[in-house]
N, C-alpha and C positions, 0 to 999 in steps of 0.2 A: 889575400886579405883575411885577417883573423876575425872571428866573431866574438862578441862579448858574451860572457856567460851571465845569464840572468840569475840573480840570487834573491833571496828573501822568501818570505812565506808565500805559499801558493795554495789556492783553493782546490781541495780534492774533487775529482769528478763525482757527481752524485751516483749513488748506487740505487738499485731497484728498490731496496727496502727503505731508502731515505725519501723516496718520492712521495709527495703529498697528493691525496686524491683531488682530482680536478673538479669534482662535483658534477651536478646535472647541467646540461647545456642551457643557456638562457632561453626562457620561454618567449615565443612570439605571440604577442597579444592579438586576439581576434576581436575586431571592433564590435562584433555582434555579441560577444560573450562577456562584456563588461559587467561588473557587479552592480554598478549604479543603475537604478531604474531609468534615469534620464538617458544614460548611454545606451541602454537596451532598446529603448523605444525610438531613439533619435533617427536611426537609419530607416526602420520601417515607416515611421511617420513621414520622412522625406519622400520615400517611394510613393506613399499614398497621395501626398500633395501633388507630386509631379504627374502621376497617372490621372488623378482626378482632374487636374487642370487640362490635360490632353483630352480627356473624355468630354468634359464640359465644352471645350472649344470645338470639338468635332460635332457635338450635338447642336450647338448654335441655336437657331430659332425653334428647334423642337422643345426646348426647355420652357417655352412660354405657355404650353398647354398640354394636357394629356393626349395620348393618341386615340384613334378611333377604336382600337382593339384592346379595351380595358376589361377583358373577361374576368381577370382576377379581382379587379376592383368591384365588379358586379357581384362576384361570388362572396367577397368579404362583406358587402352590403347585405346580401341574403342571409349570411350567417349571423350578422348583428341583429337582424330582424327575425331570426328563428325560422328561416325558410331554407329549403334545399333547391328550389327552383326559382326562376325569375318571377317577379311580380306580374309582369305583362310581357309584351314582345321586346326583344333586344333592339338596340339602335340600328343594327343591320343584320344580314343573314350569313355572315362569314364565320364558320367554325363554331356554331352553337349546336348542341345536341337537342334534337327536336323529337319529342315523344307525342304521338297523336293519341288522344283519348276519345274513343267512340262510344256513344250510347246507341245501341241498336233498337229497332222497332219492337223487337221481342222482349225488351227490357234488359238485355244483357249488356254489360260494360266490358270493354277490352282496351288494352293499352299496347302500343307498339308503333310500327311504321309500315307504310306501303312499300312493297318491293319494287326495285327497278328491273329485276330479273324474274323469270318464271311465268311471264304473262301478265295481263292487266288485272287489277283489283285483288292481287295477292297481298294479304296482310300478315306480317309476322308479329306475333305478340311478344311482349317482354318475357314471357315464359318459354319462348322458342317455338311455339306452335305456329304453323302456316295455315291460313284460312283464306277462303275465297269470299270476299265481302263486296257485294254489289252496291253501287251508290244508292239504289232504292231501299236498301236495307238499313241505311244509316239515318237515325233520327236527329242526332246532334253530334258535333265533333268539337273538340277543344285542343288547342296547341299548347303544350307545356315545354318551356325551354330550360335547359340545364347547361352548366359549364362542365364539360366532360374532362377537361384537363386536370391532372392530379392537383390536389388542393392545398398543399403546404405553403406555396407562395402567397395564397390568399390569407392564410393565418398570419404570416409576417406583416401583411398590410393592414390587419384589423385595427390597430391603434390609430393609424393614419387615416383610414377610411372613416373611423368613428369621429374624427375631427373635421375632415374635408369632404367626406361623402364621395360622390361620383366625380368630383373635381380633383381628386388626388392625382398628382402628376406621376405617371409610371416611368417617364423618361428620367426624371431626377432620381427615382428609386433605383433604376438599373445602373445609372452612372455612379452613384454613391457606392452601391454594393459591388459593382464590377471593379471599381478601383480597389476596394478592400481585397478582392480576390488576388490581385497582384501581390499584396502584402502576404497573404496566406501562402501563395506559391513560394515566395522568398523564404518564409519560415520552414516550409517543407524541404527546400534545398539545403538550408542550414542544418536542419534536423538530420539529413542524410550525412552531412559532414560530421556532425556531433557523434553519430552512431558508427563512424568510420566506414560507412558504406559508399561514400563519395570522397574523392580527393580534390574536389574543385576549390579553387581559391575564391575569396569574396568577390573579386573582380569578375571571374568567370560566371559565378552565380548571378551577378547583377546583369550580365549580358543575357543570360537565360530569362531573367525576370523581364527585361526590356522586350525580349522576343515574345514572351507570353502576353504581356500587356498590350503591345502595339503591333506585333508581328504574327498574330494568330487571329482566328475569327472571333476571339473574345472581344476584340476591339470594336468591330462594327455591331456585334450583338449587344454590347453594353451601352451603346449610345442611341439606341433606337426605341426603347420601350417595347410595347406590344406584348401580348400574352405569350407568344412562342419564345421570344427572346428573354422575357422575364423568367420563364421556367429554366432556360439555359443558364442564366446568370446565377440564379439561386442554386441550381444544380452544381455549378462550379464551386460555389461556397461550400456546399455539403461534401463534395468529393475531396476538396483540399483539407477540410477539418477531419474527414474520415482518414485521409492519409496520415495526418499528424498523429491521430490516435492509434492507428494500426501499426505504424513503423516501430519496430522493436517489440511489438506486442505489449506496449505499455498500458494502453487504456482500452481493453477489448469491449467493455460495456458501452462506452461512449462511441466506439467505432461501430458497434452493432446498432446503436441508436441512429447514427448517421446513415447507415444502410437503409433502415426503416424510413427515415425522413426522405432519403433519396427516392424510395419507391413511390412516395406520394408527392414527388416533385417531377422527376423524370424516371419513368418506369425502368429503363435499362440500368440505372445506376447500381442497384444492389447486385447485379450480375458481375460486379467487380469484387465480390467477396473473397476471391483468391488471395488478395493482398493480406487481409486480416488472417485468413486461414494459414497461409505460409509463414507469416511473421510470428504468430502464436506458437506454431510448431517449432520454428527455429529458436524461439526463446526457450523452449523446454528441451532443447537438444543439449547434450553434454558439451561444455565449452570446448573441451579438447577435440571432440568429434566435429563440432561446428567449424573450428579453426582448421581442422585437417581436411575438410572437404575441398576448400579452394582458398587461395590467397585472393582476397577481393580486389587488390590493386595490381595483381600480376598481369602484365600486358600480353603475355603469350599463352597462358594456360587457359584453355577452353575445353574442359572435360565434357563428354557427351551428357546431354541434359538429363535424359531419363535415368541412366545409372546414377547420376549425381543425386537426383531427388530420391531414388530408391534407397541409396546408401544412407541418406539423411534420415529417412523415415524409420529405418531400423534402429537409429540411435536416439529417437525421441522418447522422452518420459511422457507416456501417453495419458496417464490419468489426470495430472494437473492440466495438461494441454486441453483435453476434452472438457474438463470442468470449466476452463476459461471460455472455450468456444461455446459451450452451452449458455454461459452467462451472457455472452455477446449476442446470442440468438434471441434472448428473451425480449429486449426492447424492439428488435426488428419484427418479431412475430406479433408483438402487441400493436405496433403501428399498422402492420398489414391487416390485423384483425379489425381495427377501426375502419380501415379503408374498405374492407369487404362488407362490413355492416352498412356503411354509407352507400355502397354500390347496391345492396339489396333494397334499401329504403327508397332509392331513386329509380332503379331499373329492374327490380324484382329478381335479380340474380346476383349471387355473391361475387362472381368473377367478371361481371360486365361493368366496366367503368364508364361506358357511354359513347365511345368513339364509333360504335356501330351505328349510332343514331345521328352522326354528324350530318348537318344539312348542307352538304357541299356538292359540287358538280361531279365529283368522282365517286359519288355514293354507289353507283352501279359497280364500280371496280371493287369496292370494299365488300359488297354483297356477293359478288361473283367469286372473288379470290380469298376473301378474308383479310384480316389486318396483317398477317404474316404468311408469306408464300414464296416458294422458289421462283415463281413467275416474276418477282420484282428484283431478283439478285443482279441480273446483268445491268439494269439501269442504275441501281444503287452503287454497284461496284465501280462503274464509270464515274458517277458523281463524286465518289469518295477518292479515287486514285488517279484517274486518267483524263478527266474532262478539262479541256483547255479553253481559254477565251478565243473569240474570233478576232483576228488581226486583219485590218482593212487598209486600203491605200487612200481612202477618203474619210472625211470626218464622219463619225467621231473617232475613227481609227481603231478602236477596240470596243468589243461588245461581249458582255458576260452572260452566259446562259442563266435563265431563271432557276436552273438546277444547280447553279453555283460553279465552283472550280475545284480541281483536285487539291487535296491537302498539301501536296508537294509544290503547288504553285503559290498558295497563300503562305505556307510556312516551309520553305525548301530545306531548312536545317533538319526537319524530321527524317530526311533520308539517312542521317547519321544513326538513327535508331535501328535501322535494318541490320547493321553489322557492327556491334560495339567492339571497342578495342580491348576492354577488360570484362571479366566476369565479376559479378557481385552477388552475394547471397540473396539479395532482395530482387535481383533481376527476373527470375522466373515468375515470381508473383506479380511483378509490375506488368510483364508481358501478358499474363493471364488476365489481369485486371483490365487491360485494353481489349483483349480478345472477346471477353464475355459480352459487353455491350455492343461491340462491333458486329458480332454475328447477328444480333437482333436487328441492327440497323440495315444489314444487307437484305434481310428477308421482309423488312417492313414495307407497307403499301405506299409510303411517301419517301421521296429522296431528300426531303427538306425543302422542297419547292414551296415558296419563292425564297431564294437565298443568294448571298454573294459568294460565300464559300461553304464548305460542307459543315454546317452548323452542328450536326449531330456529334461531330468529333469532340465537342466540348464535354460530353459525358465521360471522356477519358483523357482529355488534354493534359490534366495535371500529371497523370501517370506517364504520358509521353515525355513531358519535360523532365520528370524524374529519371526516366530511362536515359535521356541525353546526359543528365548529370552523372549517373553512375557508369555510363558506358566508356568514359575515359578518352573519347576523341578530343583532340586539342581544339580549343576555341581560339584559333589563331586568325590571321588575316582573312583567309578564305571563309571560315565559318562566320566571322563577323560580317563579311560582305553578304553572305546568304541571309543573315539576320536583318541587315539593313535593307536588302531587297524585299524581304517579307514585310518589313515595316512600311516600305513604300507602297506595296500592293494593298495592304490592309488599311492604310490611310486613305487610299483611293476609294476603297469600299466603304469606310466609315463616313466619308463625305458624300459620295454619290448615291449609295444604296437608299432607295426610298425617296430620293430627291430628283435625280437626273436620270430618268428612265430611258433616255436616248442611248445610254451606255449599256443597256440590257435588252435581251430579247427572249421571247417565250418559246424556246426550243432547246434542243439538246445537241444535235449535230448539224453542221452547215449542210444545206441541200445543194446538189450540183457540184 
């Protein structure tokens, strides 16, 4: 069978020089990066509304009145009235700094506290001198109470206390601000994506935000009010804003200011200065050198950390970097200077912020070992990493130690931070930002008692979430299950802690 020959004009095959450029690939729009202001705030606003609703719901009846531990409200009231100490006695004796002022029969006046160690009638003055003062030598004594907790949260409360006085509701304050912290964490995660330090999708970042808001100790800390948790909530706000300013070395002055404000909110916060230090140095590294150090998204390249840092330091343009770091240090030093002056005006020593005078039942422990000592490491290490709840065969079936639970119980996804899948240029600074406050927590005289989970972790929780973001471990079904488990655990804590004490016990390890 013969084939027909096809005749007629035919299109010539295109040659390479006839090809038209295809152009850039279509851009995938990021819902967070819309130009419209409405579009930019829509998702953060939705996050805030959802988290606030959850926090208010968990607070429940607590919203009706302020808590009994409104130390910051009292401090704000004192500042409004131009005083540094309380006008009279506090409403109770829990965690107030008490300075005893003695007028002796020889006319001498001394300030300080009676020691629980070293024998009876030993009096330590605010100048640090120890004296033996017999009761018969005392003509008159006066008790002066102070709020020894760092004072920045009280400054935030000033306008509200000016309106409502001592009736200002600290629970509403922590719920509103704690919900805003979830938005700040979301912005930190998207900033990491913007700077090409994280490869997370919007969906993955939302999972991490849900974990932070409802699957960490930030949940129960935000719904309870009280002086201790108010400081933590304000501290998270400061660390998140600090991270936003420090990333990329974009706003070193504001980052330094946040470190200073962190010092007068939660003392360990400025020990996360490594994030600002590393990012400013990285900013002033030659672009080719910075890119050559490591591919931030490479799944297998994990160069040795110290040689990596050493190689980077050699390529830093040091003069502008040191200039920016000096600029960042100025506001931090200024805030610390104000704090030291206030310390001196209250306790006659620049570096005494008042915790030595806490009128608490473990006062003897503080006087014997100090506020920071190796003596406390074993207990604090357990509270941080290994402490588990008691599981029982009879009601209430579970009991949580007053020392709390391990971070890996309350937020199991944090285990992913131990071994990241990818290296990122920001990773070393994030790990160091965690390590600085963590070391202080390990040596501190208090484990966080009384608590549901290790509340001190809030001083660096923002950095831990950022480490999870840049670490590259897939947030798949297993990771999502861990997040959901953590949400369940922390929902239990937000509802029961401070309400249903049958689920808690004042101990650390089960006996027998």
